[in-house]
C-alpha positions in Angstrom: 0.0 0.0 0.0 1.1 3.5 -0.6 1.9 6.0 2.1 -0.6 8.9 1.7 -2.5 10.5 4.6 -3.4 8.8 7.9 -6.0 6.0 7.2 -8.9 7.5 9.1 -8.6 10.8 7.3 -9.3 9.0 4.0 -12.6 7.6 5.3 -15.9 9.1 4.0 -18.4 10.2 6.6 -20.4 7.0 5.9 -17.3 4.8 6.5 -16.7 6.5 9.8 -20.3 6.1 10.9 -20.1 2.4 9.9 -17.3 2.0 12.5 -19.1 4.1 15.1 -22.2 1.8 14.6 -19.9 -1.2 14.9 -18.7 0.1 18.3 -22.4 0.4 19.3 -23.2 -3.1 18.0 -20.3 -4.5 20.0 -21.6 -2.9 23.2 -25.1 -4.3 22.6 -23.9 -7.8 21.7 -21.5 -7.9 24.7 -18.2 -8.6 23.0 -14.9 -7.3 24.4 -13.7 -6.0 21.1 -15.1 -4.9 17.7 -15.1 -8.2 15.8 -15.6 -8.6 12.0 -19.2 -9.5 12.7 -20.0 -6.1 14.4 -18.1 -4.3 11.7 -20.3 -6.0 9.1 -23.4 -4.9 11.1 -22.1 -1.4 11.2 -21.7 -1.4 7.4 -25.2 -2.9 6.8 -26.7 -0.3 9.2 -25.1 2.6 7.4 -25.0 1.6 3.7 -28.3 0.0 2.5 -26.8 -0.5 -1.0 -24.7 -3.4 0.3 -27.9 -5.5 1.1 -28.9 -5.2 -2.5 -26.0 -7.6 -3.3 -27.1 -10.2 -0.7 -30.1 -12.6 -0.6 -33.4 -11.2 0.5 -33.7 -10.6 4.2 -30.0 -11.2 4.7 -29.4 -8.2 7.0 -31.9 -9.5 9.6 -30.7 -13.0 9.2 -27.1 -12.0 9.8 -28.0 -10.0 12.9 -29.9 -13.0 14.3 -26.9 -15.3 13.7 -24.6 -12.9 15.5 -27.0 -12.4 18.4 -27.1 -16.2 18.9 -23.3 -16.1 19.3 -23.4 -13.2 21.7 -23.1 -13.1 25.4 -26.2 -14.4 27.3 -28.7 -11.7 28.3 -27.6 -9.8 31.3 -23.9 -10.3 30.6 -23.4 -7.5 28.2 -20.3 -5.4 28.4 -20.4 -2.1 30.3 -20.2 1.1 28.2 -17.1 2.2 30.2 -15.0 -0.7 28.9 -12.5 0.1 26.2 -13.6 -1.4 22.9 -10.6 -2.1 20.6 -10.7 -3.6 17.1 -10.1 -7.3 16.9 -7.2 -8.5 14.8 -9.6 -9.6 12.1 -11.2 -6.2 12.0 -7.8 -4.4 11.8 -6.8 -6.6 8.9 -10.2 -5.9 7.2 -9.6 -2.1 7.5 -6.0 -2.5 6.1 -7.4 -4.5 3.1 -10.1 -1.9 2.6 -7.5 0.8 2.3 -5.6 -1.4 -0.2 -8.8 -2.0 -2.2 -9.4 1.8 -2.5 -5.9 2.4 -3.6 -5.9 -0.4 -6.2 -9.2 1.0 -7.6 -7.7 4.5 -7.7 -10.2 5.8 -5.2 -9.0 8.7 -3.0 -11.4 7.8 -0.2 -12.5 4.7 1.6 -16.3 4.1 1.9 -18.4 1.3 3.4 -18.2 -0.7 0.2 -14.4 -0.9 0.5 -14.9 -2.1 4.1 -17.0 -5.0 2.7 -14.2 -5.9 0.3 -11.8 -5.8 3.2 -14.0 -8.1 5.3 -14.3 -10.6 2.4 -10.5 -10.7 2.1 -10.2 -11.9 5.7 -11.5 -15.3 4.4 -11.5 -17.1 7.7 -13.5 -14.4 9.5 -17.1 -14.8 10.5 -18.1 -11.7 8.5 -16.6 -13.1 5.3 -18.4 -16.5 5.8 -21.7 -14.7 6.4 -21.3 -12.5 3.3 -20.5 -15.6 1.2 -23.4 -17.6 2.7 -25.9 -14.9 1.8 -24.8 -14.5 -1.8 -21.9 -12.0 -1.9 -19.3 -12.8 -4.5 -16.0 -10.9 -4.0 -15.0 -10.6 -7.7 -18.5 -9.4 -8.8 -18.9 -6.9 -6.0 -15.4 -5.5 -6.6 -16.4 -4.7 -10.2 -19.5 -2.9 -8.9 -17.4 -0.8 -6.4 -14.8 -0.1 -9.1 -17.5 1.4 -11.4 -18.6 4.1 -8.9 -16.1 6.1 -6.9 -16.9 7.0 -3.3 -19.0 10.1 -2.8 -16.2 12.1 -1.3 -14.1 11.7 -4.5 -16.7 13.9 -6.3 -16.6 16.7 -3.7 -15.4 20.0 -5.0 -11.9 21.4 -4.2 -13.3 24.2 -2.0 -15.1 21.8 0.3 -12.1 19.5 0.5 -9.8 22.5 1.4 -12.3 23.5 4.2 -12.3 20.0 5.6 -8.5 19.8 5.5 -8.0 23.0 7.4 -10.7 22.1 10.0 -13.1 24.9 9.0 -16.7 24.3 10.2 -19.0 22.5 7.9 -22.8 22.8 7.8 -24.5 19.9 9.4 -26.3 18.0 6.7 -28.8 16.0 8.8 -32.3 14.9 7.7 -34.6 13.7 10.4 -38.0 12.0 9.9 -41.1 13.8 11.1 -41.6 13.2 14.8 -44.8 11.5 16.2 -46.5 13.8 18.7 -45.8 11.8 21.9 -44.7 13.0 25.3 -41.1 12.4 24.1 -41.4 14.8 21.1 -40.1 17.9 23.0 -37.0 16.1 24.2 -36.3 14.7 20.7 -36.7 18.2 19.2 -34.3 19.6 21.9 -31.7 16.9 21.1 -32.1 17.5 17.4 -31.6 21.3 17.9 -28.5 20.7 20.0 -27.0 18.5 17.3 -27.7 20.9 14.5 -26.6 24.0 16.4 -23.4 22.4 17.8 -22.0 20.4 14.9 -20.4 23.2 12.9 -19.1 25.0 15.9 -17.5 22.0 17.6 -16.0 20.8 14.3 -14.6 24.3 13.8 -12.3 24.1 16.9 -8.8 23.0 16.3 -7.4 20.0 18.0 -5.5 22.0 20.7 -8.8 23.4 21.9 -9.8 19.9 23.1 -6.7 19.8 25.4 -7.4 23.0 27.3 -8.8 22.9 30.8 -12.3 24.1 31.6 -11.2 27.0 33.7 -11.3 25.6 37.3 -12.9 22.3 36.2 -10.9 19.1 36.5 -11.1 18.0 32.8 -10.7 19.1 29.2 -13.2 19.4 26.4 -12.0 16.1 25.0 -12.7 14.4 28.4 -16.1 16.1 28.7 -17.1 14.9 25.2 -15.8 11.5 26.0 -18.1 11.5 29.0 -21.0 12.4 26.8 -20.1 9.6 24.4 -20.3 7.2 27.3 -23.7 8.6 28.2 -24.9 8.3 24.6 -23.9 4.6 24.4 -25.5 3.8 27.7 -28.8 5.4 26.7 -28.7 3.5 23.4 -28.5 0.3 25.4 -31.2 1.3 27.9 -33.6 2.4 25.2 -33.1 -1.0 23.4 -33.7 -2.8 26.7 -36.9 -0.8 27.3 -38.3 -1.8 23.9 -37.5 -5.4 24.4 -38.2 -5.9 28.1 -40.8 -5.0 30.8 -38.3 -2.8 32.7 -34.9 -1.3 32.6 -32.3 -1.9 35.3 -28.7 -0.7 35.3 -25.9 -0.5 37.9 -25.5 3.3 37.4 -24.7 6.1 35.0 -21.3 6.2 33.3 -18.9 7.9 35.8 -16.5 10.7 35.1 -13.7 8.5 36.5 -14.2 6.1 33.5 -13.1 8.9 31.1 -9.5 8.7 32.2 -9.5 4.9 31.8 -10.5 5.2 28.2 -7.9 7.8 27.4 -10.3 10.2 25.6 -7.7 12.9 26.3 -5.3 11.2 23.8 -7.9 10.9 21.0 -8.2 13.5 18.1 -10.8 16.1 18.8 -12.5 16.0 15.3 -13.0 12.3 15.6 -14.5 12.6 19.1 -16.9 15.3 17.8 -17.9 13.1 14.8 -18.5 10.1 17.1 -20.7 12.1 19.6 -22.7 13.6 16.7 -23.2 10.2 15.0 -24.3 8.5 18.2 -26.9 11.2 18.9 -28.2 11.2 15.3 -28.7 7.5 15.7 -30.3 8.0 19.1 -32.8 10.5 17.6 -33.6 8.0 14.9 -34.3 5.3 17.5 -36.2 7.6 19.9 -38.6 8.7 17.2 -39.7 5.1 16.7 -40.3 4.0 20.3 -43.9 2.7 20.8 -45.8 5.2 22.8 -46.8 2.6 25.4 -43.1 2.1 26.2 -42.5 5.7 27.3 -43.9 5.0 30.8 -41.8 1.9 31.3 -40.0 2.1 34.7 -36.2 2.6 34.5 -34.0 2.1 37.6 -30.5 3.4 37.2 -28.3 2.8 40.2 -29.9 3.2 43.6 -32.3 6.0 42.5 -36.1 5.4 42.4 -37.4 4.2 39.0 -38.4 6.8 36.5 -40.4 6.5 33.3 -38.4 6.0 30.1 -39.6 9.5 28.8 -38.1 11.1 32.0 -34.9 9.2 31.5 -34.5 10.6 28.0 -35.4 14.1 29.1 -32.7 14.0 31.8 -30.2 12.8 29.2 -30.9 15.7 26.9 -30.6 18.2 29.7 -27.3 16.7 30.7 -26.0 17.0 27.1 -27.3 20.6 26.8 -25.6 21.6 30.1 -22.2 20.2 29.3 -22.1 21.3 25.7 -23.0 24.8 26.7 -20.0 24.8 29.0 -17.8 23.8 26.2 -19.2 26.4 23.9 -18.6 29.1 26.4 -14.9 28.3 26.7 
């Protein structure tokens, strides 16, 4: 492979979101690392065109197979646990970069990730793709005929991205049902839209500054919010599937240091937090109304309805983001 820019910088937004979703899937399934299976689920969640090259209903069938292999219910991994890529996933990402280079594509998108997964032939993801009708040679021809979306972006936009200038948030949300949760979803939507360009506009050194007298940096604060977003994804899923939600407690600020958020690039932390909340909005807008009063016990506190749990989450995000924006 050629040298070129750092690997993650070559990823399209959709490829990055695929990996963000893979991290979420790993948390839900209870694995200690992001395996090739979760990486495949992340791609299928983000890029619906991949499913067109698989047998009908393959996406749901693949998910069910992976769920059967996951940890038993109640033994899922806590959101505070670091979630590295498995060796197979690392190899798949390296192959994806090689595929993009060999196809003369400047950027890596989810389709290259699929090709990378298929080249790790002994991996579970490769076997699932093959079992449900994916043929490497045929799919590679399809990918080669259409460059990634970012390859067609104009020079001015690419320059702005390169120098870290704020970009407008291009997010389309479905119309919200008028439930008791609608105000909280609207508030979270507004926070994401209003904050995306501004947080992305800060240079990486900003994330290393202290919050005045506060004991952490913007990177650590955003890492804390990422932990909260992942935790609420899990609790919402549990609420939809079960008759109650119980958790040992909220993600603690002490867990931020363990995960070394302070050492992670600021732009990537921003993208991860934004993607998690966009996905959360998508999920919240589809919760059955009868589930909104489901009791949720977090830690030793008294149970609260799911709607109140979500409202408290949005308020916590608003408060901490506002502190970052004032610095």
